N, C-alpha and C positions, 0 to 999 in steps of 0.2 A: 504494500500500500504506500509506504513512504517513497518507494522508487517511482511511482507514478507522479508524485508531486515534485520530486527533485528534478526530473528531466526537463520540464518546461522552463524552470528558472535557470537551469544550466544553459539551456538553449538561448534564452533571452540575454544571459550574461555574455555568451559568445557573440551574439548579434551586436550587442553594444560595443564589445571590444573590436569587432570587425569594422563597424561604423566609425569608431574612434580612430582606428589605425588608417582607414581610408582618408578621413579628414586630415589627420596629421601628415600623411603622405602628400596630400594636395597642398597643404600649407608649406611644407618643406620644399617641394618642387618649385612652387611659385617664388619662394625666397631665393633658392639657388639660381633660378632663371633670371631674377631681378639682379642678383649680384654678378652673374656672368655677362649680362647684356648691358650693365650700367656703363662700362667704359665706351662701348659703341655709341650709346646715347650721347655721352659727352663729346665724343669725337665728331659726330655728325651735327651737333648743335653748337657749332663754332663758326666764326666768320671765315670767309674765303681769304686767301693770303693777301689779295690786293685791297681788302676791306678792313677798316679799323674797327676796334671793339665798340666805340661810341656809335658809329654809323650802323653797325650790326644790331646793337641794342635798340636803336631808334627804329630800325626796320622791323624788329620783332614786336615792338609796341604798336606800330602801324598795322602790322599783320593781325594782331589780336583785335584791334578796333575794326578794321575793314579788311576782309579777305582778298580784296583786289590787289593789295600790296604784297602778297605772299610770293 
């Protein structure tokens, strides 16, 4: 009789652990991808060699205000 009641709770416990491990895996993978791709994001968000930083920053502000300047 006790065996009948212990099986469903053990099953629920394993379901919770599987769900928790999937969630943790998703969070870890997202963090690792963010860390791996962060240098590329910095590399491509910089001015061209012939453009100065102040001009580039002004262009970025214009782009945020009006997409025609992108």
